[in-house]
C-alpha positions in Angstrom: 78.6 272.5 72.7 78.9 273.3 76.5 82.4 273.9 77.9 83.6 271.1 80.2 86.9 271.0 82.1 88.1 268.0 84.0 84.6 266.6 84.0 83.2 269.8 85.7 80.4 271.9 84.2 81.4 275.6 84.7 79.2 278.6 84.9 78.3 281.3 83.8 79.5 280.0 80.4 77.1 277.1 80.7 74.2 279.3 81.5 74.8 281.4 78.4 75.1 278.3 76.2 71.9 276.9 77.8 70.0 280.1 77.1 71.2 280.1 73.5 70.2 276.5 73.3 66.8 277.4 74.5 66.3 280.2 72.0 66.9 277.6 69.2 64.1 275.5 70.5 60.9 276.0 68.5 58.6 273.7 70.5 58.9 272.9 74.3 57.9 269.3 73.8 61.3 267.6 73.2 61.9 264.2 74.7 63.2 263.9 78.2 67.0 263.7 78.3 67.4 265.2 74.8 70.1 267.9 75.1 68.9 269.5 71.9 65.5 270.4 73.3 64.0 271.9 76.4 61.2 269.7 77.8 58.1 271.4 79.1 58.1 269.2 82.2 60.8 271.1 83.9 61.2 269.0 87.0 61.0 270.7 90.4 60.9 274.1 88.6 57.4 273.4 87.3 56.2 271.2 90.1 57.0 267.8 88.4 59.8 265.5 88.9 59.2 262.7 86.5 61.9 263.7 84.0 65.3 262.1 84.8 68.4 263.4 83.1 71.8 262.0 83.0 73.6 265.3 82.5 73.3 269.0 83.3 72.8 270.5 79.8 69.1 270.0 79.5 68.6 270.9 83.2 70.1 274.3 82.6 68.1 274.8 79.5 65.0 273.9 81.4 65.9 276.4 84.0 66.0 279.2 81.4 62.7 278.0 80.0 61.2 277.7 83.5 61.8 281.4 84.1 60.2 282.3 80.8 57.2 280.2 81.6 56.9 282.0 84.9 56.8 285.4 83.2 54.0 284.1 80.9 52.0 282.7 83.7 52.0 285.7 86.1 48.7 285.7 87.9 47.9 282.0 87.2 48.8 280.7 90.6 52.6 280.6 90.2 54.2 281.9 93.4 57.3 284.0 93.5 60.3 282.8 95.5 60.7 284.7 98.8 63.4 287.3 98.9 65.5 285.3 101.4 66.4 282.8 98.7 67.4 285.5 96.3 70.4 286.6 98.4 74.0 286.1 97.4 75.2 282.6 98.5 78.2 283.4 100.6 79.2 286.2 102.9 81.9 286.5 105.6 81.3 284.3 108.6 82.2 284.7 112.3 84.9 283.1 114.4 85.7 279.5 113.6 86.5 276.5 115.7 88.3 273.4 114.4 88.5 270.0 116.0 91.8 268.1 116.5 93.1 266.0 113.6 92.5 262.6 115.4 89.4 262.6 117.6 89.1 260.3 120.5 86.6 257.6 119.7 87.2 255.4 122.7 83.9 253.8 123.9 83.6 251.7 127.1 83.2 248.0 126.1 80.5 247.5 128.7 78.5 250.4 127.3 78.9 249.0 123.8 77.6 245.6 124.8 74.7 247.0 126.7 73.6 249.4 124.0 74.2 247.1 121.0 70.9 245.3 121.4 68.7 248.4 121.3 70.7 251.1 119.6 72.4 251.5 116.2 75.5 253.6 116.5 75.5 256.8 114.4 77.8 257.4 111.5 80.7 259.0 113.5 81.4 255.7 115.3 83.1 254.4 112.1 85.8 257.1 112.3 88.5 255.0 114.1 88.1 252.0 111.8 88.2 254.2 108.6 91.3 256.2 109.6 93.9 253.7 108.5 95.7 254.5 105.2 94.6 252.3 102.3 91.2 251.4 103.9 88.7 252.8 101.5 85.4 251.1 102.5 85.5 249.5 105.9 82.7 247.0 106.5 82.0 248.4 109.9 81.5 251.9 108.4 79.0 250.5 105.9 77.0 248.7 108.5 76.9 251.5 111.1 76.5 254.5 108.9 73.6 253.1 106.8 71.9 252.0 110.0 71.3 255.7 110.9 70.8 257.2 107.4 67.8 259.4 108.3 67.0 262.7 106.7 64.8 264.4 109.3 66.6 265.6 112.4 65.9 264.9 116.1 65.8 267.4 118.8 65.9 266.2 122.4 65.3 268.3 125.5 67.9 268.0 128.3 66.5 267.7 131.8 67.1 265.9 135.1 66.8 262.5 133.4 69.4 263.3 130.7 71.7 266.0 132.1 74.7 263.8 133.0 77.4 263.2 130.4 76.8 259.4 130.1 73.2 259.9 129.2 74.0 262.8 126.8 76.4 260.5 125.0 73.9 257.8 124.8 71.2 260.1 123.4 73.7 261.3 120.8 74.5 257.7 119.8 70.8 257.0 119.6 70.4 259.7 116.9 70.0 263.2 118.5 71.2 266.0 116.2 70.3 269.0 118.4 70.0 269.3 122.2 67.4 271.7 123.6 68.1 273.6 126.8 64.9 274.8 128.4 65.7 278.1 130.2 62.3 278.0 132.0 64.0 275.7 134.5 67.5 275.5 136.0 70.3 277.9 136.7 73.0 279.1 134.4 75.7 277.1 136.2 73.9 273.8 135.3 73.3 274.9 131.7 77.0 275.7 131.4 78.0 272.2 132.6 75.6 270.6 130.1 76.9 272.7 127.2 80.5 271.8 128.2 79.6 268.1 128.2 77.9 268.3 124.8 80.9 270.0 123.3 83.2 267.3 124.8 81.0 264.6 123.1 81.2 266.6 119.9 85.0 266.6 119.9 85.1 263.0 120.9 83.2 261.8 117.9 84.1 264.6 115.5 80.5 265.1 114.7 78.8 268.6 114.9 76.0 268.8 117.4 73.6 271.8 117.6 72.5 273.4 120.8 69.1 275.1 121.0 68.4 277.6 123.8 64.7 277.8 124.4 64.0 281.1 126.1 61.1 281.2 128.6 59.3 284.3 127.3 56.3 285.9 129.0 54.8 282.7 130.3 51.8 283.4 132.5 51.9 281.4 135.8 49.9 281.5 139.0 51.6 281.9 142.4 52.2 279.5 145.2 49.7 277.8 147.6 49.9 277.1 151.3 49.4 273.4 150.6 52.2 272.1 148.4 49.7 269.6 146.8 47.6 272.5 145.6 43.8 273.0 145.9 40.9 271.2 144.3 38.5 273.4 142.4 35.0 272.2 141.6 32.6 273.2 138.9 30.5 276.3 139.7 32.6 277.7 142.5 34.0 281.2 142.5 37.8 281.9 142.3 39.8 285.1 142.3 43.2 286.0 140.8 44.9 289.0 142.5 47.9 291.0 141.4 49.6 291.5 144.8 51.3 288.7 146.7 49.0 286.4 148.7 49.2 282.8 149.9 47.1 280.8 147.6 44.0 278.9 149.0 40.7 277.6 147.7 39.4 281.1 147.1 42.3 283.1 145.5 45.9 283.0 144.2 48.4 285.5 142.9 48.7 286.2 139.2 51.7 288.7 139.0 51.0 290.1 135.5 49.4 293.5 135.5 48.9 293.4 131.7 46.5 290.4 132.1 44.1 292.4 134.3 44.2 295.3 131.9 43.3 293.1 128.9 40.7 290.8 130.4 36.9 291.5 130.0 33.8 289.9 131.5 32.9 286.7 129.5 36.5 285.9 128.5 38.0 282.5 129.2 41.0 281.5 131.3 42.7 278.1 130.9 45.0 276.7 133.6 47.4 273.8 133.7 47.4 273.2 129.9 43.6 273.5 129.7 42.8 271.0 132.4 41.0 273.7 134.4 38.7 276.2 132.7 37.2 279.4 134.1 35.1 282.3 132.8 35.7 285.9 133.8 32.9 287.6 135.7 34.4 291.0 136.5 37.7 292.9 136.8 38.2 295.0 139.9 40.9 297.5 140.7 41.7 298.2 144.4 43.8 300.9 146.1 44.9 300.2 149.7 42.5 297.4 150.0 39.5 299.5 148.9 37.6 299.2 145.6 38.8 302.0 143.3 37.5 301.1 139.9 35.5 298.2 138.3 36.3 299.2 134.7 38.6 296.8 132.9 40.9 299.6 131.8 42.6 301.7 134.5 43.0 305.5 134.3 46.6 306.4 133.3 47.2 308.3 136.7 46.6 305.2 138.8 49.8 303.2 139.0 49.3 302.4 142.7 46.2 300.3 142.1 46.2 296.5 142.0 43.9 294.4 139.9 41.9 291.3 140.6 39.7 289.1 138.5 36.7 287.2 139.8 36.0 284.0 137.8 33.6 281.0 137.9 35.0 277.5 137.4 33.6 275.7 134.4 35.8 272.6 134.5 37.4 271.8 137.8 40.5 270.0 138.9 43.6 270.2 141.1 45.5 273.5 140.8 49.0 273.5 142.2 51.8 276.1 142.4 53.3 277.8 139.3 50.9 276.3 136.8 50.5 278.0 133.5 47.6 280.4 132.7 46.4 280.8 129.1 44.1 283.5 127.7 42.7 281.8 124.5 40.4 284.6 123.4 42.3 287.6 124.7 45.5 289.2 123.3 47.7 290.2 126.3 50.0 293.2 125.3 53.1 291.5 126.7 56.5 291.8 125.1 57.9 288.4 124.1 61.2 289.3 125.8 61.4 289.8 129.5 64.3 291.0 131.7 65.1 287.4 132.5 65.1 286.5 128.8 67.7 289.2 128.1 70.0 287.7 130.7 69.4 284.2 129.4 70.1 285.3 125.8 73.4 287.0 126.7 74.5 283.9 128.6 73.5 281.6 125.8 75.4 283.6 123.1 78.5 283.8 125.3 78.3 280.0 125.7 78.2 279.6 121.9 74.7 278.1 121.4 73.7 277.7 117.7 69.9 278.4 117.9 67.6 280.5 120.1 63.9 279.8 120.2 61.7 282.8 121.0 58.6 281.8 123.0 55.1 283.3 122.7 55.8 285.3 119.6 52.8 287.6 118.8 54.2 289.9 116.1 57.1 290.5 113.8 58.3 293.1 116.2 59.1 290.4 118.8 61.5 288.6 116.4 63.1 291.9 115.3 63.7 292.9 118.9 65.3 289.6 119.7 67.6 289.8 116.7 68.7 293.3 117.8 69.3 292.1 121.3 71.5 289.3 119.9 73.4 291.8 117.8 73.9 294.0 120.8 75.4 291.1 122.8 77.8 290.3 120.0 78.8 293.9 119.7 79.4 294.2 123.4 81.5 291.1 123.4 83.5 292.5 120.4 84.3 295.6 122.4 85.6 293.3 125.1 87.8 291.5 122.6 85.7 288.4 122.2 84.4 287.2 118.9 80.9 285.6 119.0 78.4 284.5 116.4 74.8 285.7 116.2 72.7 282.5 116.7 69.9 281.5 114.3 66.5 282.5 115.6 63.5 280.1 115.8 60.0 281.5 116.1 57.8 279.3 118.3 54.3 279.3 116.9 52.1 278.9 120.0 49.8 281.9 119.9 46.7 282.0 117.6 47.5 285.5 116.5 50.6 284.4 114.5 49.1 281.1 113.3 46.7 283.0 111.0 47.8 282.7 107.4 48.5 286.4 106.8 50.4 287.0 110.1 52.4 283.8 109.6 53.5 284.9 106.1 54.6 288.3 107.5 56.6 286.4 110.2 58.2 284.1 107.6 59.2 287.0 105.4 61.6 288.3 108.0 65.2 287.8 107.3 65.9 287.3 111.0 63.5 284.3 111.3 65.7 281.3 110.4 63.3 278.5 111.4 59.9 277.9 113.1 58.7 275.5 115.7 55.1 274.2 115.9 54.7 274.3 119.7 51.6 272.2 119.8 51.2 272.4 123.6 50.1 276.0 124.2 48.8 276.1 120.6 46.4 273.3 121.3 45.3 274.9 124.6 44.5 278.3 123.0 43.1 277.1 119.7 41.6 273.7 120.6 43.3 270.3 120.1 41.0 269.5 117.1 42.6 272.3 115.1 46.2 271.5 115.8 46.7 268.9 112.9 45.5 271.3 110.3 47.5 274.3 111.7 50.6 272.0 111.7 50.2 271.2 108.0 49.6 274.8 107.1 52.7 276.1 109.0 54.9 273.4 107.4 53.6 274.2 103.9 54.1 277.9 104.3 57.5 277.5 105.9 58.6 275.4 102.9 57.6 278.1 100.5 60.0 280.5 102.3 62.8 277.9 102.6 62.6 277.8 106.5 63.1 274.6 108.4 60.3 273.5 110.7 60.4 271.7 114.0 57.3 269.8 115.2 57.2 269.5 119.0 55.2 268.5 122.0 53.8 265.1 123.1 55.2 263.1 120.3 55.9 260.0 122.5 54.2 261.2 125.7 53.3 257.8 127.0 57.0 256.7 127.0 57.6 259.0 129.9 56.5 256.1 132.0 56.2 253.2 129.6 58.9 251.5 127.5 56.7 251.4 124.4 54.5 254.1 122.9 50.9 254.0 121.7 50.2 253.3 118.1 48.7 256.7 117.7 52.0 258.3 118.8 54.0 256.4 116.2 51.5 257.6 113.6 52.0 261.1 114.9 55.7 261.0 114.3 55.3 259.4 110.9 52.7 262.0 109.8 55.0 264.8 110.8 57.6 263.3 108.4 55.0 262.9 105.7 54.0 266.5 106.2 57.6 267.5 105.4 59.0 268.8 108.7 62.7 269.1 109.1 62.9 267.9 112.7 60.9 266.3 115.4 61.4 267.2 119.0 61.1 265.4 122.4 60.2 267.4 125.4 59.4 265.7 128.7 60.1 262.3 127.2 63.8 263.0 127.2 63.9 265.6 130.0 62.1 263.8 132.8 61.0 260.5 131.4 62.1 257.1 132.4 63.2 256.0 129.0 65.0 258.9 127.2 67.4 256.9 125.1 64.7 254.4 124.0 62.4 257.3 123.0 65.2 258.7 120.7 66.0 255.3 119.2 62.3 254.5 118.5 61.7 257.9 117.0 64.7 257.5 114.7 63.4 254.1 113.5 60.0 255.7 112.7 61.8 258.4 110.8 63.8 256.0 108.7 60.7 253.9 107.8 58.7 257.0 106.9 61.4 258.4 104.7 61.7 255.1 102.8 58.1 255.6 101.8 58.7 259.2 100.9 61.7 258.5 98.7 59.6 256.1 96.6 57.3 259.0 95.7 59.2 262.1 94.4 56.0 264.1 94.3 55.5 263.6 98.0 59.1 264.5 98.7 58.9 267.8 96.8 55.4 268.9 97.7 54.9 272.6 98.5 58.2 273.8 96.9 58.2 277.1 95.2 59.7 278.1 91.8 63.2 279.6 92.5 64.6 282.6 90.7 66.8 281.8 87.7 70.1 282.8 89.3 73.5 281.2 88.8 73.6 279.5 92.1 70.0 278.2 91.6 71.1 276.8 88.2 73.9 274.9 89.9 71.6 273.5 92.6 69.0 272.5 90.1 71.7 270.8 88.0 73.0 269.0 91.1 69.6 267.8 92.1 68.8 266.4 88.6 72.3 264.9 88.2 71.9 263.1 91.5 68.8 261.4 90.2 70.0 260.7 86.7 73.4 259.3 87.9 71.9 257.7 91.1 74.5 259.5 93.1 75.0 258.4 96.7 75.4 262.0 97.9 75.7 265.7 96.9 78.8 267.2 98.3 78.9 270.9 98.7 81.9 273.1 99.7 80.5 276.1 101.6 81.8 278.8 104.0 78.5 280.1 105.5 76.1 277.3 104.6 73.8 279.4 102.5 74.1 277.2 99.4 73.4 274.1 101.5 70.3 275.7 103.0 69.0 276.4 99.5 69.8 272.9 98.3 68.1 271.4 101.3 65.0 273.4 100.4 64.8 271.5 97.1 64.5 268.1 99.0 67.0 266.2 96.7 66.8 262.4 96.7 70.4 262.0 97.6 71.8 263.1 101.1 73.6 266.4 101.2 77.1 266.4 102.6 78.4 269.9 103.5 82.2 270.4 103.8 82.7 273.6 105.8 85.8 275.5 107.0 84.6 275.8 110.6 82.5 273.9 113.1 80.1 276.7 113.8 78.7 276.5 110.2 78.5 272.7 110.5 76.5 273.0 113.8 74.0 275.4 112.2 73.3 273.0 109.4 72.4 270.3 111.9 68.7 271.3 111.8 68.2 270.9 108.0 66.6 267.8 106.7 68.9 265.5 104.7 72.1 267.5 105.5 75.3 266.1 107.1 78.1 268.5 107.8 81.8 268.1 108.6 84.7 270.5 109.4 87.9 268.7 110.2 91.7 269.5 110.2 92.1 268.5 106.6 89.4 270.8 105.4 90.9 273.7 107.4 94.3 273.2 105.8 92.6 273.3 102.4 90.7 276.5 103.3 93.8 278.2 104.6 95.8 277.3 101.5 93.0 278.6 99.3 92.8 281.8 101.3 96.6 282.5 101.1 96.9 281.6 97.4 93.6 280.8 95.6 95.3 279.8 92.4 97.4 277.1 94.1 94.5 274.9 95.1 93.2 272.7 92.4 89.6 271.6 92.4 90.7 268.0 92.0 92.4 268.2 95.4 89.2 269.3 97.0 87.3 266.5 95.3 89.9 264.0 96.7 89.1 265.2 100.2 85.3 265.1 99.6 85.5 261.5 98.2 87.7 260.5 101.2 85.2 261.9 103.6 82.3 260.3 101.8 84.0 256.9 102.0 84.9 257.4 105.6 81.4 258.4 106.6 79.9 255.4 104.7 77.9 257.6 102.2 79.7 255.7 99.4 80.1 251.9 99.8 81.7 251.1 96.4 84.6 252.6 94.5 82.4 253.2 91.5 79.6 255.0 93.4 78.8 258.4 91.9 79.0 261.6 93.9 77.9 265.1 92.7 80.2 267.8 93.9 79.3 271.5 93.8 81.4 274.5 94.9 82.6 278.0 94.2 86.0 278.5 92.8 88.2 279.7 94.3 87.3 277.4 97.2 85.5 278.9 100.2 85.4 282.4 98.5 82.5 284.8 98.7 79.9 284.7 95.9 77.7 282.4 93.9 78.3 278.8 93.0 80.1 278.3 89.7 81.0 274.6 89.3 79.4 271.2 89.4 81.1 267.9 88.8 80.3 264.2 88.9 83.0 262.1 90.6 83.5 258.5 91.5 83.9 257.7 95.2 87.4 256.4 94.5 88.6 259.9 93.9 89.9 261.7 90.7 93.4 260.0 90.9 92.1 256.5 91.1 89.4 257.4 88.6 92.0 258.3 86.0 93.7 255.0 86.6 90.4 253.2 86.4 89.5 254.9 83.1 93.0 254.1 81.7 92.6 250.5 82.6 89.2 250.3 81.0 90.5 251.9 77.8 93.4 249.5 77.7 91.1 246.5 78.2 88.8 247.7 75.5 91.7 248.1 73.0 93.0 244.6 73.8 89.5 243.2 73.2 89.3 245.0 69.9 
């Protein structure tokens, strides 16, 4: 009884019919797949995914039933969906960039022969062979795209070992989805050149690449030493940190952070050089003009001309060299997460068009709100100058124990301005102890899933490959376990920045991801662990329907037309079995989706023409024309390898308009035009047989 038009299931009529269908159900125990009933096992809505449906009718009825079950079970452990996923799907986006119609895919023959033995080319390498008219399924596309069909994304840090364009291209071809720029090192001029090279590679292969600017934050570092090699500290010796400038030696070194001296107390610990050297505080002394003024930890408010010093005793010794990090594991230092240098770096990054900004050493929700406001100020300032910029997505780096606590982490994830989180296991392990890091990692990933926020797992994933061509077995297990935990991306730091084998690290990490995900796809309960019950809205109904149809019809991909990417983000949160292919009207949106697990995005000239036509005259664009483009892209990218492969297409009509999703359709990879011919031939053959 549901209304269908050209094979598409339209809402909200379908929702009303499904609700009416549910009201006629007297018992919630109908058989799976029976459109006349509403099974109690409501798939991902009720935490189970063992019911496979071939259509969308029962899925929508189950959605209505799922919301009623939630109301009956308030207080029985059912969690509400965070407010972020309740928002309207689409809203106006910022300035758009579009690639040329025919990207340059020329690759040096010598490079190809050298890389072929160790690297599988990513999906965009098939563009040139798939561009000819009449070629629907090039063999080269099938081979190369499927070789890199991973869901979890890879983030690689750019450094001295990977800053030239040739190595950046090689890393991209090895599987990198997002490049990380560490603003703790290097000048703006070098960062600008790297960004320019990345964008050139992006245009060359017509594949969106994300750029992440990692802001330094209030990193505590000691001063310089007279000896460039540093000094050796032994257990039991005394050592002093002073606020004013001194030349470091075996007895003292500068620590230019007044807030540290105000916060420290006798008996507190100091960790240096990532915990390799440990000290305990004996006393805090304040001096004025070289004379002792006060020995109290806190200074009177009328004494700004005093300088602090901390006397410590070495517990675990080692070599301490210049500019090494200092951690205060049991002391909360009242430092703002945004320094003067950070403000300059953020403005530079936004003006260069980066897609993500990672905020270091977050200690409260105020830090993220302040960074969001700074980004907005930069965009407003640029608008006053006549330049249109986008506010980048913000990533909260979890590396302080204060925000790793469950309640504080939930408060952080509830913020609208927090778009993703990063498990920065380096400083987190120093301040909390390495034995607690695996459990904190799992907790952060689980809670981030509940709020629909992507998670990056970082630090020392393949540390031994900085100097060796192969990793340890434990490191391979570490990468795989991060995938099993459900992270959206894994990150390489020093391995790709200063290591000897950056491309080999990326390629090996990609192979581990692919093997781990093969195991996950065999177990739907593992793939969908930790998901929350979504609110029964129109867009969520469409997404639920698409997820279920993709399983029932064994679809090769779920194709979504989106302007801002919100619907794709919510669909990625459901962890569907089929890959998600996002067709966007601008490259900026496609880049911002590069961090979501299982999402591939595209924005080409053909899509732009379709979007412009839909904007000028919404009624003139038929949905079948959009499906033709989607099927063509799916064939070209190798997501579909046979003409009869099924694709699930979801969108809002009119195309790329603001509002909730309202249509879902199953289409064959051959496209609607060829599909009609195919159906006509089948009917004719069936009539002749009869």
